[in-house]
C-alpha positions in Angstrom: 64.4 72.5 67.2 63.6 69.2 65.7 65.3 67.1 62.8 62.5 67.5 60.7 63.7 71.0 60.2 67.1 70.4 59.0 67.6 68.5 55.5 70.7 67.5 54.0 71.1 66.9 50.3 73.1 63.8 50.1 74.3 61.2 53.3 77.5 63.6 53.7 77.2 64.4 57.7 79.4 66.9 59.3 80.9 66.5 62.5 78.3 67.2 65.3 78.6 68.0 69.1 76.9 65.7 71.5 74.5 68.7 72.2 73.9 68.4 68.1 73.8 64.8 67.9 70.3 64.3 67.2 70.7 66.4 64.2 72.3 63.2 62.3 70.2 61.4 60.1 68.3 63.7 58.7 69.6 63.4 55.9 68.0 63.1 52.2 69.4 61.0 49.6 70.3 62.1 46.1 73.1 61.9 43.6 75.1 65.4 44.0 75.5 65.0 40.2 71.7 64.6 39.3 69.3 66.9 38.0 67.1 68.2 40.6 63.1 67.9 39.2 62.5 71.9 39.2 65.4 72.0 36.8 64.7 69.1 34.6 62.0 70.9 32.5 64.8 74.0 31.7 67.6 71.2 31.8 65.6 69.6 28.5 65.1 73.0 26.8 68.8 73.3 27.3 69.6 70.5 25.0 67.2 70.9 22.7 68.3 74.6 22.4 64.8 75.7 22.8 64.9 78.2 26.2 62.2 80.5 26.8 63.1 83.9 26.1 63.5 86.3 29.5 63.1 90.0 29.0 65.3 92.4 31.2 64.5 95.9 32.4 66.8 98.9 34.1 65.4 100.5 37.2 66.2 103.0 39.9 65.1 103.7 43.5 66.0 106.3 45.5 67.2 106.2 49.3 66.5 109.0 51.1 69.7 109.9 53.6 68.6 113.2 55.4 68.6 115.8 52.1 70.1 113.4 49.9 68.3 111.1 47.0 70.9 108.1 46.8 70.3 106.4 43.4 70.2 102.4 43.4 70.3 100.3 40.4 68.0 97.3 39.9 67.7 94.7 37.1 64.5 92.9 36.6 64.4 89.8 34.6 61.3 87.8 33.8 59.5 85.7 30.9 58.6 87.5 27.5 56.0 85.5 27.7 54.7 84.3 31.1 52.4 81.4 29.2 55.8 79.2 28.7 56.5 79.3 32.4 54.9 77.7 35.5 52.8 80.9 36.2 53.4 83.6 38.4 55.4 81.9 41.4 56.1 85.1 43.2 58.8 88.0 43.4 62.5 87.2 44.3 65.1 89.7 45.1 68.8 88.5 45.2 71.0 90.4 47.6 74.9 90.3 46.7 77.6 89.8 48.9 81.0 92.0 49.6 83.0 91.6 46.7 81.2 91.8 43.7 78.2 93.8 42.2 74.7 92.1 41.6 74.7 91.2 38.0 77.8 89.7 37.6 76.8 87.2 40.6 73.4 86.6 39.1 72.9 87.5 35.9 76.3 86.3 34.2 76.0 85.7 30.7 78.1 83.3 28.7 77.5 81.5 25.6 76.0 78.0 25.9 75.9 78.2 29.8 72.2 79.5 30.7 72.7 78.1 34.1 75.0 80.9 35.2 72.0 83.4 35.1 69.9 82.5 38.5 67.8 85.6 37.3 67.1 83.8 33.8 66.7 80.4 35.5 64.3 81.4 38.0 62.1 83.7 35.5 62.2 80.6 32.9 60.3 78.7 36.6 57.7 81.3 36.7 59.6 83.9 39.3 59.7 87.5 39.1 63.1 88.1 39.5 65.0 90.9 40.7 68.8 92.1 41.7 70.1 95.6 43.0 73.7 97.1 43.1 74.1 98.3 46.9 75.1 102.2 47.6 79.1 101.6 46.5 78.7 98.7 44.2 78.1 98.6 40.3 75.7 101.0 38.5 74.9 102.5 42.2 75.4 105.6 43.6 79.2 105.7 45.0 79.3 110.1 45.6 79.2 109.2 49.3 82.3 108.7 51.9 81.0 105.8 53.3 82.5 102.2 53.8 78.5 100.7 52.7 78.1 98.5 56.0 75.8 95.9 56.5 73.4 97.9 58.2 73.3 100.1 54.7 73.1 97.4 52.9 69.9 96.8 54.7 68.5 100.4 54.2 69.5 99.7 50.5 67.4 96.7 50.3 64.4 98.5 52.1 64.3 101.4 49.5 64.4 98.7 46.5 61.6 96.2 48.3 59.5 99.8 48.7 59.7 100.5 44.9 59.1 96.5 43.8 56.2 96.2 45.7 54.5 99.4 44.9 55.0 98.2 41.4 54.1 94.9 41.6 51.5 94.9 44.1 53.1 92.1 45.9 52.6 92.0 49.9 55.5 90.0 50.5 58.8 89.3 48.7 61.1 86.3 48.4 64.5 87.2 49.7 67.6 85.6 49.0 71.0 86.6 49.9 74.9 85.3 49.9 77.1 85.5 52.3 77.5 89.4 53.7 74.1 89.8 51.3 72.6 87.2 53.7 73.2 89.2 56.8 72.2 92.3 54.8 69.3 90.1 54.1 68.7 89.0 57.9 69.1 92.8 59.4 66.1 93.8 56.7 64.1 90.8 57.6 64.5 92.2 61.2 63.8 95.7 60.3 60.7 95.0 57.6 59.1 91.5 58.6 55.8 92.4 56.9 58.0 92.6 53.7 59.2 89.2 53.7 57.0 86.0 52.2 59.6 83.8 52.3 63.7 84.3 53.6 67.1 82.2 52.3 69.9 82.6 53.7 73.3 81.4 52.0 77.0 81.4 53.1 76.0 82.6 56.1 78.1 83.4 59.6 76.6 84.4 63.0 79.3 84.9 65.3 82.3 83.9 63.4 83.9 81.5 65.8 86.2 79.0 64.1 85.7 80.6 60.7 89.2 79.9 58.7 88.1 82.8 56.3 87.4 85.4 58.6 90.8 84.8 60.8 92.5 85.7 57.3 90.6 89.1 56.9 91.6 90.0 60.2 95.2 90.3 59.7 93.7 93.2 57.4 91.4 94.9 59.9 93.7 98.1 60.4 93.3 98.6 56.5 89.5 98.2 56.6 89.4 100.8 59.1 91.6 103.3 57.8 89.8 103.3 54.4 86.1 103.1 52.6 87.3 101.4 49.8 89.4 98.1 48.8 91.0 97.4 46.0 89.8 93.9 43.9 91.5 92.5 40.5 91.1 89.3 39.0 93.3 87.5 41.1 91.5 88.3 44.6 88.5 87.5 42.7 89.6 84.1 41.8 90.6 83.7 45.3 86.8 83.7 46.4 86.9 80.2 44.4 89.8 78.7 45.5 90.1 79.9 49.3 88.0 76.6 50.4 87.9 74.0 47.7 89.0 74.4 44.5 87.6 71.3 43.1 83.8 72.4 43.8 83.9 75.3 41.5 83.7 74.8 37.6 86.6 77.2 36.9 85.5 77.9 33.4 83.2 80.7 34.7 85.9 82.3 36.7 87.4 84.3 33.7 84.1 85.8 32.5 82.8 86.2 36.1 86.1 88.4 36.9 85.9 90.1 33.5 82.0 91.3 34.1 83.1 92.3 38.1 85.7 94.5 37.3 84.0 96.1 34.5 81.6 97.7 36.9 83.9 98.3 39.9 88.0 98.1 40.8 87.2 99.5 44.3 84.6 97.9 46.6 83.3 99.2 50.1 85.0 98.0 52.7 82.1 97.8 55.2 80.6 94.5 54.7 84.5 93.2 55.5 84.9 94.9 58.6 81.5 94.1 60.1 82.4 90.5 59.4 85.6 90.9 60.9 85.3 92.6 63.9 81.6 93.3 64.6 79.6 90.0 64.8 76.9 89.3 65.3 75.2 92.0 63.5 72.1 90.1 62.8 69.8 88.7 65.7 68.1 85.7 64.6 65.7 85.6 67.4 64.2 88.9 65.4 63.8 87.5 62.5 60.1 86.1 62.0 60.1 85.2 58.5 59.7 81.8 57.4 63.8 81.1 57.0 66.2 78.8 55.2 69.8 78.6 55.7 71.6 77.0 53.3 75.4 76.4 53.8 77.6 74.7 51.4 79.8 71.4 52.9 83.1 73.0 52.4 82.3 76.8 53.2 84.7 78.4 55.4 83.2 81.5 56.1 81.2 80.2 59.1 81.0 76.7 60.7 78.4 74.4 61.4 78.0 74.7 64.5 78.0 78.7 64.3 75.1 78.3 61.5 73.4 75.7 63.5 73.1 78.4 66.4 71.7 80.7 64.8 69.0 78.2 62.9 68.0 77.4 66.9 67.4 80.6 67.5 64.8 81.5 64.6 61.5 81.8 66.3 59.2 80.4 63.0 58.8 77.4 63.3 58.2 77.3 59.4 62.0 76.8 58.9 64.8 74.4 57.2 68.6 74.3 57.6 70.1 72.4 54.3 73.7 71.3 54.1 74.2 71.6 50.3 77.4 68.5 49.7 80.3 69.6 47.7 79.7 73.1 47.7 82.0 75.8 49.2 81.3 79.7 49.5 80.1 79.9 46.1 76.9 78.1 45.9 75.5 79.2 42.3 79.0 79.0 40.7 79.6 75.5 42.0 79.6 72.2 40.4 76.3 71.2 42.1 74.7 74.2 41.1 71.5 72.2 40.1 71.3 70.9 43.6 71.0 74.5 45.1 68.6 75.9 42.3 66.2 73.0 43.4 66.6 73.4 47.3 65.7 77.5 46.9 62.8 76.7 44.2 61.4 73.9 46.5 62.1 76.7 49.4 60.4 79.4 47.8 57.5 77.3 46.4 56.4 76.1 49.7 52.8 76.6 50.6 51.8 78.5 53.5 50.9 76.4 56.3 46.8 76.1 57.1 47.2 74.8 60.9 49.9 76.4 62.9 48.6 75.2 66.3 
C-alpha cells in the first residue's frame, strides 16, 4: 500500500497508529461546502430550473433457488434524451443496506431537491443507473422464511447483474454498495470478478473491532437469532441519521425518507444485522480482484478507520483508493456534504483503465 492510493477530501486527518503513520499527508485540499467539478453542470441546471429529464422503468429478475424462482424488483433510470448528458458513462448498480429498500435509498423524490435521488443525479451525468430490492425487502419476494443475510444478498446481486448485462450488453458493471450493501457487493465481487468493472464500497465494516454501532447491536443478538425479521419505525429510521453525528445530516430529508421506507416495509430481515454483529468478517478483501474504492465518512460509527484501512491493505489490485469523506457519518448520500461524495464516486467510476501495468 502506498500513500498515493489514499485520498482525503480535506485536510482532516484521523488519528493514525504508528504503523499507519505514512498515510498522513495524503490529503487533497477542498472546501467542504464547495460544489465539485462533476456536479457543477447539474448544479447550474438546478438553479436555472432546467434539469435534463430522466426516464424510469421497472424490471424483474428471477433468482433460482432449488425449484423456486424468487422475484427481485429492479428500477432502471437513464436520460430520456442521451444527447443532453456526457454520453454513456457505464452502468451503475446501487446495492442497499440493512434497514431500507433500494428506492428510498437511491431514488428519493422530494420536490425541489433533485440531489436526493442519486440515480437521477448519475443518470444526468450519462450513467445507466439501476437499483434493486434484495429478497425480503421492498417490492421483491418476501414469501420464504429466510433472514436474507449478506451471502443471500450477493446471490440477489448475481441474479440482477445477469439480467442487466444481458439487457445492456455490458461486459462489466460499476457496483456501489453502502453499509451491509457494501458487504453484499464485496462478496459478489469475490464470486463474480468477471462482472465487475469497478467497485465502490461505502460505509464498510471488515472485522467490526472497535465499532460503537455494532457494540450496541450485539445487545440484541438473541432477538436477531430468534427471528427472520425485525420491526422498523419512524423512530428507528431517524436513529440511522442521529446515532453518529447528527449535525452532519440535512434533517429536512429524514421525514420524507422515513415515509418512503415505511410505505414499502414495516419489517426487514435480520440476516445482515446478525452477520455484522456476530459473524464478521464475511467478506475477504484478498479475493476481490476488481479495482476498488473504499469510502469512509469521518464520523461513521459502523467501523473504525483502522478496520477499513486493514481491509484496504489486503486488496490485491493496485488500482485502489481509500477516501475519507469529511463531515460525513454513515449516510453518505444524505449528508450535508453529499456533493463531495457524488464527486468522488463519479471520478472513480469514470477513471480510465490503466494502459501499462508493469
